[in-house]
N, C-alpha and C positions, 0 to 999 in steps of 0.2 A: 802382170799380164792384164790385169783389170784396167789399169791406167792406159795401156796402149789400146785396148778395145774401146775404152771410153773416149779416147782421143779420136779414133777413126769413126766411131759410132755416133758421136755427138757433134764434133767440131766440123768435120768434113761435110756432113749433110746440111749443116746451118750455113757453111760458106757457099755451098752450091745453091742453096735456096736464096741466099742474099744476092748472088750473081744473076739468078733467074729474076728476082723481083726487080732488080736494077735494070735489067734488059727490058723487061715489060714496061717499065716506067719511062724508058728512054734516057736513063741517067748515067749509062756507061760511057767511058771515054772511047772505048772500042766500038767498031761498027757492027760487029756480029758476036754471037755467043762463043764461036770459035776463038776469036781474038781475046775474049775475056777469059777463056779457059787456057790459053796459050801458056801463061806463067806457071801453071801447074805441071806441065809436061816434063820439064828437066828435074823437077824435084821428085816426081813419081818415078822417072827413070833411074834416078839416083837411089832412092829407097828400094826399088825393085831389085836393081842389080846387087846392091850390097846386102840385102836380105837374103837373096839366093846365095850369095857368097857365104854368109854367116851360117846359114842352115846346111848347106851342102858342101861345106869345106872338107876336102879330103883329109886334112890334117888338124881340123878343128881350130881355126884361127883365133876364135873367141877364147879358147882355153890357153893357147900358146902365147898370145900377146894381144889381149883385148883392149889395152889402152891405145896401142898403135891403130887398131882398127877403128875405134870409136873417134880418135883424134882425126883420122883420114876422113871418115864420114862427115864429121863436124866441119872440117876445113873445106871440103868440097861443097857442102851445103852452105857454108858462109859465102863462098865465092859466087854461087848461084844466086843467093839472096842479095848480095850486094849488087850484082849485075841487074837484077830485077828492080831494085831501089833506084839505081841510076837511070834505067829506062823509064821508070815512072816519073822521076824528076824532070827528065828531059823530054818527055812525051814522045818517046821513040818506041818502036816495036821490039819486043823482047826476043831473044834467041830461044829456039825450041831445043837446041842441042848444044851443050857446053863442051868445049873442046877437051876438057879433062875426061870425058867419057871414053875418049879413044884409048889412052893408056890404061884406063881401068878395064875397058873391054878386052884389050890385048892381054892384060894380066889375068883376067878371068878365064880367057880361051886357054892360056898356058896352064893355069892351075887345074882346070877341069879336064884337059886333054892329055897332059904329059905326067907321067909318074914322077914324083919327086919326094924329097924329105920334108919334114915339117919346118926345118930351119929355112928352106927355100921359099916357102909361102910367107914366112915372116920377113924375109929379106925383100921379097916383092912388095909386101905391105909397107915396109919402111921406105923403099924407093918411091912408091906412090905417094907416101906422106910428104916426103921431102919435096917432090915435084909439085904437089899441090900447095904446100906452104909457100914455095918460091913463086908459083904462079899467082897466088892470092896476094902476097906482098907487092909483087910486080904490078898487078892490076891496081891496088890501092895507090901505089906511088904515081902511076900514069894518071889516075883520076885526079889526084891532088895537083899534079903539074898542070893538067889541062884546065882545072878550075882556077889555078893561080894565074895562068896565062889569060883566061877569059876575064877574070876580074881585075887584072893587072896589078897583082899584089905578089909579095914574096911570101913563101911558106914560112910559118913560125915567126913572122915579123909583122910589126905594126905599120911599117913604112910602105908606101906604094912605090912601084917602080917608076923611074923618071921619065916615061914616055908620054905623060899627060900634057 
């Protein structure tokens, strides 16, 4: 618990301070402080929703199948982080809302409003995990294909395509 408290108590304020200092010096890529804070929103939404799920789970998802829960959170976080990295590399505006929040939100709505057995919540977590893995792999494949097309190369090959 001390590690989590230290993470939020030390690194988050330092990050916010660095954003503020860069904004004052005029060194931000973004035009306003809102645009600089924009990448934090999907991460905060993810951690807020999954923390609420973990704490208030009707059937204690962390006890029933913690590995699936953590794998799900990690996969969705990786998807968000990869999208933010690609946006930074391409100097494009990042998304505030990741589409994977829709199925997570529907699942949480069902979990908290409908009575069910503990196995139902685990099945929902597995379904969300499989969906998020497929979405993350699909996103990675699409990014690689677009980069290969842009650089006119073949993936996993040292040869260029013949269009030069």
